C-alpha positions in Angstrom: 3.9 -47.1 115.2 7.0 -45.3 116.6 10.6 -45.0 115.8 12.2 -44.4 119.3 11.1 -46.2 122.5 12.0 -46.7 125.9 10.8 -47.8 129.4 13.6 -47.4 132.1 14.6 -43.7 132.2 16.8 -43.7 129.0 18.6 -40.7 127.7 17.9 -40.2 124.1 19.4 -37.7 121.8 18.4 -38.0 118.2 20.4 -36.0 115.7 19.9 -35.5 112.0 17.4 -38.4 111.4 14.5 -38.2 109.1 11.2 -39.4 110.3 8.5 -39.7 107.7 4.9 -40.6 109.4 2.2 -42.7 107.7 -0.9 -41.2 106.9 -2.8 -42.7 109.8 -3.5 -39.9 112.4 -2.9 -42.2 115.2 0.9 -43.2 114.1 2.7 -39.9 113.7 4.4 -39.9 117.1 8.1 -40.8 116.6 8.5 -41.3 120.5 7.0 -43.9 122.6 7.5 -44.4 126.5 6.3 -47.7 127.9 5.3 -48.7 131.3 5.6 -45.3 132.7 3.0 -42.4 133.3 3.7 -38.9 132.1 4.5 -37.7 135.7 7.7 -40.0 135.6 8.6 -39.7 132.0 8.5 -36.0 131.9 11.9 -36.2 133.6 13.6 -38.4 131.2 16.1 -36.6 128.9 14.9 -37.1 125.4 15.9 -34.5 122.7 15.7 -34.0 119.0 18.5 -31.9 117.3 18.1 -31.2 113.5 15.8 -34.0 112.8 13.5 -33.8 109.8 9.9 -34.6 110.8 7.7 -35.1 107.5 4.2 -35.8 107.1 3.1 -34.7 110.5 5.7 -36.7 112.3 6.3 -35.5 115.8 9.0 -36.1 118.5 7.9 -35.2 122.3 10.9 -33.9 123.8 11.1 -34.4 127.7 13.6 -33.7 130.7 16.1 -31.0 130.8 18.4 -29.9 128.1 21.6 -32.0 128.2 25.0 -31.0 127.5 26.3 -32.8 124.6 29.6 -34.2 124.6 32.3 -32.4 122.4 32.5 -34.2 119.1 34.9 -34.4 116.1 32.3 -34.3 113.8 28.7 -32.6 114.0 25.5 -34.0 113.0 24.4 -32.9 109.5 20.7 -31.7 109.3 18.3 -34.3 108.3 17.5 -32.3 105.1 20.9 -33.6 103.5 20.0 -37.2 103.9 18.7 -37.8 100.5 22.0 -36.2 98.9 24.4 -38.1 101.4 22.7 -41.6 100.4 22.2 -40.8 96.7 24.5 -43.9 95.7 23.9 -46.0 98.7 22.9 -49.6 98.0 23.9 -53.0 97.8 27.4 -53.8 96.6 27.9 -55.8 93.3 30.0 -58.6 94.6 31.0 -61.9 92.5 31.2 -65.1 94.2 34.3 -66.0 95.9 35.8 -62.2 95.3 36.1 -59.8 97.9 34.0 -56.7 97.6 
C-alpha cells in the first residue's frame, strides 16, 4: 500500500527512486505516516528529490527543506534506472566455485 513509512518523527530523503503505483486508486501514495495526526507529521522532514513517480504515484512532502550533506556522488535521476540496471540479475555460480 505504501513504499516509505514512519511513525516517530523520522527524516526521510528519497533520491532517485522509481515508484510505480498499482491501478487501485487508494494505493497510489508512496508515503505513510503511522500513529500521528497531520498537525504532528506536517513538521517531519520528508523530501523527494529526483524520484520518478509513475502511474499516479505521489510522494507527500512535509517539514522544512533540509540541507543535504555534501556528497562525493550525486543521485542520478530515476529516469536512468532502466539503463543502469539493464544487466542486473542473479549471478551464474557453479557449486563449490566462487562467483
